[in-house]
C-alpha positions in Angstrom: 0.0 0.0 0.0 1.5 3.4 -1.0 2.1 6.1 1.5 -0.6 8.2 -0.1 -3.3 5.5 0.4 -2.2 4.9 4.0 -2.4 8.6 4.6 -6.0 8.7 3.2 -7.0 5.6 5.3 -5.7 7.2 8.5 -7.4 10.5 7.8 -10.7 8.6 7.2 -10.3 6.6 10.4 -9.5 9.8 12.4 -12.6 11.6 10.9 -14.8 8.6 11.9 -13.4 8.4 15.4 -13.8 12.2 15.9 -17.4 11.9 14.6 -18.3 9.1 16.9 -16.7 10.8 19.9 -18.5 14.0 19.1 -21.9 12.2 18.8 -21.3 10.5 22.1 -20.3 13.7 23.8 -23.3 15.5 22.4 -25.7 12.8 23.5 -24.1 12.8 27.0 -24.5 16.6 27.2 -28.1 16.4 26.2 -28.8 13.7 28.7 -27.4 15.8 31.5 -28.8 19.1 30.5 -32.2 18.4 29.0 -35.2 18.8 31.4 -36.7 15.4 32.4 -40.4 15.4 32.3 -41.7 13.9 35.5 -45.2 12.7 36.1 -47.3 15.2 38.1 -50.0 14.3 40.7 -52.7 16.6 41.9 -54.6 16.3 45.2 -57.7 18.4 45.8 -58.1 18.7 49.5 -61.5 19.6 50.8 -61.7 23.1 52.4 -58.0 23.7 51.8 -57.1 23.7 48.1 -54.9 22.0 45.6 -51.5 20.3 46.2 -49.3 19.2 43.3 -46.3 16.9 43.4 -43.8 15.5 40.9 -42.7 11.9 40.9 -39.1 10.6 40.3 -39.0 7.3 38.6 -35.3 7.6 38.2 -35.0 7.1 42.0 -37.8 4.6 42.7 -39.4 3.3 39.5 -41.6 0.6 40.9 -42.8 2.8 43.8 -43.8 5.5 41.2 -45.5 2.9 39.0 -47.5 1.7 41.9 -48.5 5.2 43.1 -49.6 6.1 39.5 -51.6 3.0 39.1 -53.4 3.4 42.4 -54.3 7.0 41.5 -55.6 5.9 38.1 -57.9 3.4 39.7 -59.3 6.1 42.0 -57.8 4.6 45.2 -56.9 7.9 46.7 -60.2 9.6 46.1 -61.8 10.3 49.6 -58.7 9.1 51.4 -57.5 11.4 54.3 -54.6 13.1 55.9 -54.8 11.3 59.2 -52.0 12.6 61.4 -48.5 13.9 61.9 -45.3 13.4 63.9 -42.3 15.6 64.4 -41.3 15.5 60.7 -44.1 14.6 58.4 -47.8 14.4 57.6 -49.4 10.9 57.1 -51.7 10.4 54.1 -53.8 7.6 52.7 -56.1 6.0 55.2 -59.9 5.8 54.8 -62.4 8.3 56.2 -62.5 6.5 59.5 -58.7 6.9 59.9 -58.1 3.1 59.3 -55.5 1.6 57.1 -57.1 0.2 53.9 -54.5 -1.8 52.1 -54.9 -2.1 48.4 -55.6 -5.5 46.8 -54.4 -7.1 43.6 -57.7 -6.7 41.9 -57.1 -2.9 41.7 -54.1 -3.7 39.4 -55.4 -6.7 37.5 -58.9 -6.5 36.0 -59.0 -10.3 35.5 -59.2 -10.8 39.3 -62.6 -10.3 40.9 -62.6 -8.1 44.0 -63.2 -10.0 47.3 -62.4 -13.5 46.0 -59.7 -15.7 47.3 -57.3 -14.6 44.5 -57.8 -11.0 45.5 -55.0 -10.7 48.1 -53.6 -7.6 49.9 -50.3 -6.7 48.3 -47.1 -4.8 49.1 -44.0 -3.8 47.1 -40.3 -4.2 47.6 -38.7 -1.2 49.3 -36.6 0.8 47.0 -34.0 2.1 49.4 -30.3 1.5 50.2 -30.8 -0.6 53.4 -32.8 -3.0 51.2 -30.0 -3.4 48.7 -31.3 -0.8 46.3 -28.6 1.7 45.8 -30.3 3.7 43.0 -32.4 5.7 45.4 -30.3 8.6 46.7 -33.2 11.0 47.1 -32.8 12.8 50.4 -35.6 13.2 52.9 -36.0 16.9 53.2 -38.9 19.3 53.4 -41.5 18.6 50.7 -40.3 15.1 49.8 -42.8 12.3 49.6 -41.9 8.9 50.9 -43.7 5.5 51.0 -44.8 4.5 54.5 -44.0 1.0 55.6 -44.3 -1.1 58.8 -41.5 -1.9 61.3 -42.0 -5.5 62.4 -38.5 -5.7 63.8 -39.7 -4.4 67.1 -41.4 -7.8 67.4 -38.6 -9.8 65.9 -35.2 -9.0 64.3 -35.9 -11.9 61.9 -38.7 -9.8 60.2 -36.5 -7.2 58.6 -37.4 -8.3 55.1 -41.1 -8.2 55.9 -40.6 -4.7 57.3 -38.6 -3.4 54.4 -41.1 -4.8 51.9 -44.3 -3.8 53.6 -45.2 -0.5 51.9 -48.0 -0.2 49.5 -50.2 3.0 49.5 -49.8 5.2 52.6 -47.4 8.1 52.2 -45.6 10.5 54.3 -44.9 14.1 53.3 -41.9 15.7 54.9 -42.6 19.0 56.7 -39.1 19.3 58.2 -35.5 19.3 57.0 -34.7 17.1 60.0 -36.0 14.0 58.3 -32.5 12.7 57.3 -33.0 9.8 59.7 -35.2 8.3 57.0 -32.5 8.5 54.3 -31.6 5.0 53.0 -34.3 3.2 55.0 -37.5 4.6 53.4 -38.3 5.0 49.7 -38.5 8.7 48.8 -40.1 9.0 45.4 -41.4 12.5 44.8 -41.6 16.1 45.9 -44.3 18.8 46.5 -44.1 21.5 43.8 -47.3 23.4 44.6 -49.4 23.8 47.8 -46.7 23.2 50.4 -48.2 26.2 52.3 -51.5 24.2 52.4 -49.8 21.2 54.0 -48.0 23.4 56.5 -51.3 25.0 57.5 -52.7 21.5 58.1 -49.6 20.4 59.9 -49.6 23.5 62.2 -53.2 24.2 62.7 -55.2 21.0 62.4 -56.5 20.1 65.9 -55.2 16.8 67.4 -57.6 14.3 68.8 -57.9 14.5 72.5 -56.8 11.6 74.7 -60.4 10.9 75.6 -61.6 10.6 72.0 -58.5 8.6 71.1 -59.3 6.1 73.9 -62.9 5.9 72.8 -61.9 5.3 69.2 -59.4 2.6 70.3 -62.1 0.7 72.1 -64.2 0.6 69.0 -61.7 -0.5 66.4 -62.0 -3.8 64.8 -59.4 -6.6 65.2 -57.7 -5.8 61.9 -56.9 -2.3 63.0 -55.2 -3.1 66.3 -51.9 -3.2 64.4 -52.6 0.4 63.3 -53.2 1.6 66.8 -50.1 -0.1 68.1 -48.0 1.4 65.3 -49.2 4.9 66.1 -48.4 4.6 69.7 -44.9 3.4 69.0 -44.1 5.8 66.2 -45.5 8.9 68.0 -48.1 9.7 65.3 -50.7 12.2 66.5 -54.1 11.6 65.0 -56.1 14.6 63.9 -59.5 15.3 65.5 -60.9 15.7 62.0 -59.3 14.4 58.9 -58.7 16.6 55.8 -60.2 14.7 52.9 -58.6 14.2 49.4 -61.7 14.6 47.3 -59.9 14.0 44.0 -56.5 12.6 43.1 -55.3 12.7 39.4 -52.0 12.1 37.6 -50.5 13.5 34.4 -48.0 11.2 32.8 -47.4 13.3 29.7 -47.9 10.3 27.5 -45.4 8.1 29.2 -46.3 4.6 30.3 -44.8 3.6 33.7 -46.0 0.1 33.5 -47.6 -2.3 35.9 -45.9 -2.4 39.3 -44.2 -5.5 40.6 -46.0 -6.6 43.7 -46.0 -9.5 46.3 -48.5 -10.8 48.7 -48.5 -8.7 51.9 -47.1 -10.1 55.1 -50.0 -11.2 57.3 -49.1 -9.8 60.7 -52.2 -11.1 62.4 -51.7 -14.7 61.2 -48.0 -14.5 62.2 -49.0 -13.4 65.8 -51.6 -16.1 66.0 -49.2 -18.8 65.0 -46.5 -17.4 67.3 -48.8 -17.5 70.4 -50.2 -20.9 69.4 -46.7 -22.4 69.4 -46.1 -21.1 73.0 -49.3 -22.7 74.4 
């Protein structure tokens, strides 16, 4: 091969290499600088106004998919903001302030509600302590996080059941001192409008008196005993009256976030029954 041909070949190879490098660099630049369109959720809260939030599938894709699906099924319509603690508001119980876990029939139309196949479900916790390193969203004021149970107070062997017990109830951070939740709860969104409304509820909504709380505790059904115990241990203060989410809607901007991956929820009551039965 003559020197002239070798020179031409090298020039062509250099041009191709530079072109490929330039294309890669440009695409990388776009990926880092272009605005990501996040799904947006709107809660209309009776007597208070509208609260909007954006969701972050890049941090917790399955948590976001589950939240979107539940909103689309109407699950959050008429759910309530039921209490608070030192760092956040608690959202997602029914009008009586009781946990109402979603069932698989909400996600799968082929399963009839109320049948044996219609089990209560939970999702795997998308946070660092559960082996999910992708979620680095910090728990700070305005961030939304999925509530889960902590069964490890009963037994350290139930860490997996605890980490993977979340499904529908959410906490909205009203303090920047929520860093204790980083890495152990799945943050998946942020309030972008109406934070002042939530602060008003947090600061001004009357707390249920001890007398009314005791009366309510005496009347709860067996399946809500777990909820009462959880509130006592976590320091959740129940509101005397619950602000109601009259409507919950989601805008996905044409994106499909898919069907969430779920599992059958841990049956706490059955576990306790079996535990005490073995000791008799």
